[in-house]
N, C-alpha and C positions, 0 to 999 in steps of 0.2 A: 255861963263863964265855965261850965264846970268841965267841959269838953276844950276849953282853951289852956283849962290847967293840968287835964291828962296829956295831952301834946306837947307840952313842954316839958312833962317829966318823961313820956314815950321815947320822945325825938331827941332828948338832954338838949333841949335849944334855947333861948333868950326869946322871946317876945317882945318885937319894937315896937309893934303899929295893930292893935285890932279895931277894926271897925265892923260895922253891918248895914248894908244897905240895899232897899228892896227886894229884902231876903236871901241876901248872900251875903256870908261871912267871908271878912276878908283878911289876914293875918300878915301883919310883916316879921321876918325870922333872921337871925342869922346867918340861917341855910336856905333860904330863899324865901320869897313874897308865893302866896297859895289865896286859892280859892276854896273854903269850907264848903260841902255841900254831905247831906246824908242821901245817896242813892245805892241801889244793889245794881251795878251797871257793867261787871265785872265779863259776863256772858255775849253781851253786846260788844262790848270791847275783842274780844276772843272771836266774834263773828263778823266782826268787819276789819278786824285785820287779817283773818282766815281770806275774805274776800278779796284784798287786794284795796279796800280803801281806808286810807291812812291819813284823809283830813280830820283828825277828830284830837282832842287835848284825852291823854291818860292821866291816871293819876298816878302820884309820886308816893303817898304814903297814907297806909289804913290804918284808922286811931278809932276800937270799939267799931260803928257804925258808919262813922264819917269818912271822909275823902276827901285828899288835899290834892288838889288840882295844881300845877305850877302856874302862876299869873302871865300873862302874857300878854305884851304891848297890842293895843288897835291900833292900827295907824289907822289915819285919818285918811279916807278915800270918799269921791263922787258917789250920792247915791245910786247913781248910775250904775258907775264900776259893782259896787258891793252888789247891786241889786244881779248883774252878770256873773258875781262866782257864786253866788247862791245858786242860781241855775245853772252852772258850771258843775257845783256840785249836787245838786240834786239830781240831776240827769249821772251824774259817774255814779252815784248811790245805789241808782234805781236800775243801771246798768248791770253794777255787779252783784247786787243782791236779788234779781229777777228769776223766775221764776215760771212752769205753766202750770194752774192747777186745774184737774177736772171737776166740771161745772155739770149738773143737770137743769133738763127741759125745767124740771121742777122750783129749780134755782133761781133762774132768767126768771120764770111768772114773779117768783117772790119778790125778787128785786121791783120789775117791772110796776105791779100792783101798788108796791105801798108808795113807789114813787108819783104815779099816776093820780094815787089818792092823794098826797099831800097837794097836788098841784091842783086837785078839785076844792081841797081844805081851801086853799090860801085864797083862789079864786072866790072861791062864795064867802068867806071872809070878807075879802073887801067889794065884792058885790054889795053885801049886806049894808057894810059902813055907808057905800056910795047914796043905797035907802035910806039910811038914816037924817042922814046932814041934808039929801035934798027935801025932807021932808019938815026942815028944820026951817022957823022963817028968820031967824035972826041964826049966823054962825062963831065961833069960837076961830083964832087965829087959826090953829092947828085946822080945826075942818072949811077955813076957806083955804088953807095953803095944802090940802089932801084932795079935794074936791077935782081941781084941774089936772095933778099929778096922777089920778087913779091909771089915766092909760098908757102911760108907761110899764105899772104893775101889770096890767091886762095884755099890753104889747110880751111884755117879757114873759107869763106864763103861757101863752099862746106859742110861741117859739120855743119854750121847752116844751110843751108838748111835742111838738112834732119830730123835735131830736130824738126824743124818749121811743114813739112809734117807729122811726129809724133805726133806734140803737136795739129796740126789741126784735124788728125784722132781720137785724142781719145776726142777731145772739141766739136767735130760734135752729141757727145753723152753725152755731158754735158748741165745742164741746168741752172746752179748755179756757182761761182769764189767764191773764199773766197778774202776779201779786208780787210784788218788792218789801223791803223794809222799807219803811218810810218816817221820817224824822218826829213830823207831825206836828211841830210846832215851830216852820220858818218863819222869820221876819226880818228885817236891815240890822235889829239888835243882837241875831242870835248868828253871824258868824265872824270870828276874829282877822284878820288882816295882820299878816305877820308876813313871816318868808316865804307861807304859803298861804291860802286860806284854809281857816277851820271851822268847822259846826257846833258848836256848845248847845248845852241846853236839850240832854236827851229824852229828858222824863216822860214825855210821850209815848215816844218809840212804838211803833209795835207793823209788823204783815198787813196791808192791804193791797187795795188797787192803786198803784204810783198815781196815778192823777189827785189824789186827795191831799198829795203834799202839793204841788202846783197850785191845787182850789184854795188851799190855806194859804196860803204865799200870797198869791192875788187876794183875797178877801183881806189882808193885815195890810198889803200896800197898795192900795188901787191907786188911790188918788195923789202914790208919788211917783209911780214909775210910769213907763211906757211900755204896754204889757203883750202891746202887738208886736216887737222884735223878740220880747224875751219868748211870749207861747212858739213862736215860731220854732226859734232854738233849740228851747226844748222839744218840740214834738220830732223837730231832728235828729235832736242827738240820741235820744230813745228810740226813733221810729216807731211812733205813736200809729195804733191802726183808726181806720176809720169809726169803729165803734167804742174806742177808748176817746175817742173827740168829743163823738155826739152826745157819749154819757157826761163830759167835761162842761159842753155846752151845758148840759140841763142846768149841769149842779150852778153855775155861772150866774145862770140866768133864773134862782129864783130868789123871791124879796123873802125878809122875814116878816112874819107875823109879829108887826109892832103891835104891841095894848099900848095906847095913849092914852094915860092916867096919869102922864108925871105934868110938872107943871108947861106951861104951855111955849115956853122958850125949849125948855127939853123935847119935847113933842116937837115942833117946827125944828129942832137941829138933827134931831132922829131919823125925820121924815126926807130931810134933805141930802141927808147923806147918804140913806136909802135910794135916794132919787138919783146924785150923782153916781152911784156904785150900777144903777141897773141901764143908765144911759152909756156909761162905760161899758157894761158888758154887753147890752146889746149890739155895741159899733162894733165891739172886740170878733164878737162872735160874727156877727157879717164881715165880716174883714176878713177873719181866718178861714171864713169855710165859703170864700168868695167866689168858686166855680161853682158852686151849689147854688145860682141866682132864685131857684124856686123856694127858699124861705126868706126872698126879700119880701116876698107877698104877703104881708099880713092882714 
């Protein structure tokens, strides 16, 4: 409450209402309604403005380490439309802030070897689980669910490995990679629909490979949206290269290393969710890369 009293004093305003929900502070005052956040995003917003990206909500007042952002109504629209706007803003952000970074063959090899190791580690882990389960006489509900569904994990890892090899083959002849500012926290709740769409919650932004923005959004919303069209729109908007798409495919096909030590209900829920994710990812990748039919031979 100290910051609320400080705001009242420094801005010489009356606080009509104060609420706190999901780590978001909200106040209604006689000079406007605001979201209060403890952030340091001055440099970010200057950078966005300088690069011609204006789909963000800048703060209006600063009190100590806190910023007061104008509260903007979020219009109700269908998830499909909201998803399209996320892709539109993601593409715009990447196009406005991208540049090419010089990379050495050693750096490329290091990326390749780390991902190669991860694929092997995941494959070995689930092979071990299969061995343990097949040796048992009586199975738990978790084990009964996992055993027949291990195939999608191994198929996904095999396809990820094929795309990783093709990515590495291309990258051995490349001397630079595309980098951009990425939001790094995109989901359907982090866009405000008003007079125009705005991205919010920039706390995790950084400069990285642009595909990681799409990957994060996909992992958050794969079960709500049709990503076949969204991926097609995104890759055309940013003119994604073959190597960028191959690396995205690798990341999308990676299962989690699920540690199944929770309740049976939780274990089966997590496995079901991962199963749905991998099936959708596998089909999406093959659909998106349809000219390369050789990948369909698993």
